[in-house]
C-alpha positions in Angstrom: 12.1 31.6 2.2 8.3 31.6 2.7 7.8 28.7 1.9 8.1 25.0 3.4 6.9 21.6 2.1 7.4 18.2 4.4 6.6 14.8 2.9 6.4 11.9 5.6 4.3 8.9 6.3 2.1 8.2 9.4 1.0 4.8 11.1 -2.7 5.9 10.8 -5.5 5.6 8.2 -6.1 8.3 6.5 -9.9 9.3 7.7 -7.9 9.5 10.8 -5.3 11.7 10.0 -7.5 13.9 8.1 -10.0 14.2 11.1 -6.8 15.2 12.9 -5.9 17.8 10.9 -9.2 19.6 9.9 -9.6 19.5 13.6 -13.4 20.6 13.4 -13.7 21.0 17.2 -10.5 23.7 17.0 -8.6 21.7 19.9 -5.9 23.2 21.0 -2.8 22.5 19.5 1.0 22.9 20.2 2.1 26.7 20.5 -1.7 27.7 20.4 -3.0 30.6 22.6 -6.3 30.4 21.1 -8.2 28.7 18.8 -12.2 29.0 17.8 -14.7 28.7 15.0 -15.6 32.3 14.1 -17.7 31.3 10.4 -21.0 30.4 12.3 -22.8 27.8 10.8 -21.9 26.4 7.8 -24.3 24.3 5.3 -21.2 22.7 4.1 -18.9 20.6 6.4 -16.1 21.1 4.3 -15.5 24.9 4.5 -14.6 26.3 8.5 -13.7 29.8 9.0 -11.7 30.6 12.1 -9.4 32.5 14.5 -6.4 30.9 15.3 -3.3 32.6 17.8 0.0 30.9 18.0 2.7 31.5 20.9 6.4 32.3 19.2 8.9 32.0 22.2 11.6 34.4 22.8 11.6 38.0 22.3 8.8 37.8 19.2 5.3 39.1 19.5 2.4 36.5 19.5 0.6 36.0 16.1 -2.9 35.5 15.1 -5.1 34.9 11.8 -8.4 34.7 10.6 -8.4 31.1 8.5 -10.6 29.9 6.2 -10.2 26.2 5.3 -11.3 23.7 2.7 -11.6 20.3 2.7 -12.6 17.6 -0.2 -11.6 14.5 -1.8 -9.4 14.7 -4.9 -10.5 12.4 -8.2 -8.1 9.9 -9.5 -5.6 10.3 -6.9 -7.1 6.6 -5.4 -8.9 8.1 -1.9 -6.7 11.2 -1.7 -8.1 14.0 0.2 -6.9 17.6 0.7 -7.0 20.2 3.7 -6.1 23.5 2.3 -6.3 27.0 4.6 -5.7 30.1 4.1 -5.8 33.8 5.7 -8.8 36.1 5.1 -9.6 39.7 6.1 -12.5 40.4 8.1 -12.8 43.3 10.3 -16.4 42.3 11.7 -14.9 38.6 12.8 -11.9 39.5 14.9 -10.3 43.1 14.5 -6.7 44.1 14.0 -7.4 46.6 17.5 -8.5 43.5 18.7 -5.3 41.7 17.7 -2.9 44.4 18.6 -4.7 44.8 22.1 -3.8 41.6 23.0 -0.1 42.1 21.9 -0.6 39.9 18.7 0.7 40.8 15.5 -1.2 39.7 12.3 0.1 37.0 10.1 -1.0 35.7 7.0 -0.9 32.6 5.6 -0.9 32.8 2.0 -1.6 29.5 1.7 -1.3 25.9 3.9 -2.5 22.6 2.6 -2.0 18.9 3.4 -2.4 16.3 0.7 -3.6 13.1 2.4 -3.3 9.5 0.6 -3.3 6.1 1.7 -0.2 4.1 1.0 -1.7 0.8 2.4 -1.1 -1.3 5.3 -3.3 1.3 7.3 -1.2 4.2 6.5 -1.5 7.4 5.1 1.5 10.1 3.6 1.1 13.2 4.5 2.5 16.0 2.3 2.2 19.4 3.8 3.2 22.3 2.3 2.8 26.4 4.0 4.0 30.1 2.7 3.3 32.0 6.1 4.0 35.6 6.1 3.8 36.5 9.8 4.9 40.4 9.6 5.6 42.7 11.8 9.4 43.9 11.3 11.4 40.7 12.6 9.7 38.8 9.9 12.4 37.4 8.5 14.6 36.3 11.4 10.6 34.5 12.4 10.6 32.7 9.3 14.4 31.8 9.1 14.3 30.2 12.9 10.3 29.9 13.9 8.5 28.3 10.8 10.4 25.3 10.3 9.5 25.1 14.5 5.7 25.8 13.7 5.9 23.2 10.7 7.5 20.8 12.7 4.6 21.2 15.7 2.1 20.2 13.3 4.1 17.1 12.5 4.5 16.0 15.3 1.4 16.6 17.3 0.2 14.7 14.3 2.8 11.5 15.6 1.4 11.9 19.0 -2.1 11.6 18.5 -1.2 8.2 16.3 0.8 7.0 19.1 -1.4 7.8 21.7 -4.3 5.8 19.4 -2.5 2.9 18.7 
């Protein structure tokens, strides 16, 4: 199993959840070792290219990835928004050799996305979907044991932000 989906509600307005999940400033989140924009200036605020390195606890090497992210408003969904990400390959932005030099394994996010829907009362429904290939020789163990925790960390981070801002 390399694909997981979660649906949950958060007690915040859609624009607050969208800003937090989009993370344009590349703030560090749970499990992040490094996170920064590497795509240069974009004329379109709905697209970002960034580097992300994640800590994997235990005997697994840390993982890193180059990601391209998109954000947009959905038509006909009552004000819904999407945030979608996928891995890209670009040796000039962050080489695989440097990744290995940092003792990291290059992972591939086949797709990752958030569907954000307003549900009234200042609440937002979030559908979180991810298909992740961690790479390396232990990828089956990582997918089974670490991927659910990584997804849960993302959800917990969002809930923590909402609680801090209530």
